[in-house]
Structures are given as C-alpha cells and as structure tokens.
N, C-alpha and C positions, 0 to 999 in steps of 0.2 A: 332425655327428659325424664324426670321422676315425678310421679303423682302418688301421694301418700295420704292415707286417712290420718286424722289427728289422733284419735284414740285407738291404740293398739296394745296388745299384751306385751309387757316387757319394757317398752319405751314408747314415747309419744311421737307423733309425726314430726314435730319440731326437732327433737333430738336426732331422729333418723336423717332428716333433710340437712341438718347442720353437719352431721358426719359425712354425708354425700357431698356437701359443699366443699369440705376440706379435701376430699379425694378428687372431685371433678367440679372445680369452681365455675366452669363455663356452662355446665348443664342447667337447663331450666328446671326449677323446682316449684311444684304446685301442691297445695294441701287441701284436703276435703274435710268438712266437719259438719255434723248435724247440730252442733251447738255453737252459736256465734258468741264466743267468749272474748271480750276485749283484750284481756291479758294474754290469752292464747294467740289472738291475732297479732298483738304487738310482738310477742316472742317469735312468731313465725316470720314476721317482717324483719325484725332486728337481728335475730340470731341466724336463721336459716336463709335470710334474704330471698324469700319466695317471690315468684313472679305473680302468682294469684292465690287468693284464699277463696275456695269455692264452697258455698253452703249447700248442704243436703236439705231436701231433695233438689235436684237440678233438672233442667230440661236438656234432653239429649242434644238439641241444636246448640244450646248455649255452651255446653261442654266442648262440642266439636269446634265451635268458633274460638273458644278460649285456648284450646290446644293448638289450633292453627296460628293464632296470634302469638303464642309462646314460641312456636317454631320460627315465625317471621322475626320476632324480637331477637331470638338467638342468631339468626342469619345476619341481621343488621349488626349485632355486636361483633360477630366474626369478621364481617366486612370492615367494620371500623378498626378493628385490631390490625387487619391486613393493610389497610390504608395508612395507619399510623406507623407500621413497620416500614412501609414503602417511603413515607415522608422522612423517617429517620435515616434510611439508607441514602436517599437523595440528598439530604442535608450533609451527611458525611462526605459524599462525593463532591458536593459543592464546596465544603470546607477544604478538602484536599486541593481542588482546582484553584481556590482563592489563595491558598498558601503557595502553590506553585507559581501563580501569577505574581504574587508579592516578591517571591525569591527572584523571579526573572526580572522584575522591575528594579530590584536592588542591584542585581548583577549587571544589567544593561539599561540604565535609565534613559539613554538616547532613544531606545525603541519606543518609548512612551511619550516623547516630547514632539509635538507637532508645531511647525512654524506656519502660521496662517498669513496669507497676503491680505491686503485691505479689501480685495474683491472677493474674498472667501476661498480662494484656491490655496492649495498646499504648496509651500515653498520647499524645494528640495535642497537648495544650497544656502539658505539663510538670507538671500537678497529679497528685498521688498519691491519687486518690479511689477 
C-alpha cells in the first residue's frame, strides 16, 4: 500500500503513484491533499488509479478505516484473481476430458449407444422383451 501527499518537491503524488502503479499494479494507492482540486483528483483517478483521495485535515479514525478498507479491497482483488486462475485451470482440465471423451466416442461408438426396452430397462442383446 502506498500513501502519498499530492504536493511534493520534484514530482507530485499523481506522478509518483503512476510510477508505482507501473512497478506494482496490485498495490493499493492513496493520495492526500490539502487542496481539493478537481483536475488533480481526476488525474489521480485516471492516471494513478488511486483507491482513495483523502483530504487534509483528516480524522485519525477516518484514515484508519480508509486504510483498512483499502487492505480489504486488495485482499478481495487477490482472491478474485486466484479464483479466476482456478476457473481457467478447471476449464482447461474440462476441455481435455471433453476431447478425450469425444475421441473415445469416435473410436468406440457402441460404448455410447444404449438400447432401452419399453419398460425402461436396458437391453443388452438388442431384443425388446
């Protein structure tokens, strides 16, 4: 998690957090500012993809809650990526099994043909008795 002031010597917080985003895209990025400037806010959201824009002065309780929410959000994103990876792996396994089943069906079609009797039982020799 990275928390930066908006105004700093050398570069502003948006530039810093944009560079951090390039290096660590999964990291939560938050910015502090004593001046609520709409252009700065838009740049922070659009360029650095910040999680929150926090205005100064802040209440200690509010910043603690904001930091906790950022960590929870990060954990949810991490879990979503893990689950998406799991779904992709399961889909690949399912695709392999489907292909194997189709190959088996093409090689041995009789294995997949069932003769049903009128009473619902399975006929083994083809007689309908």
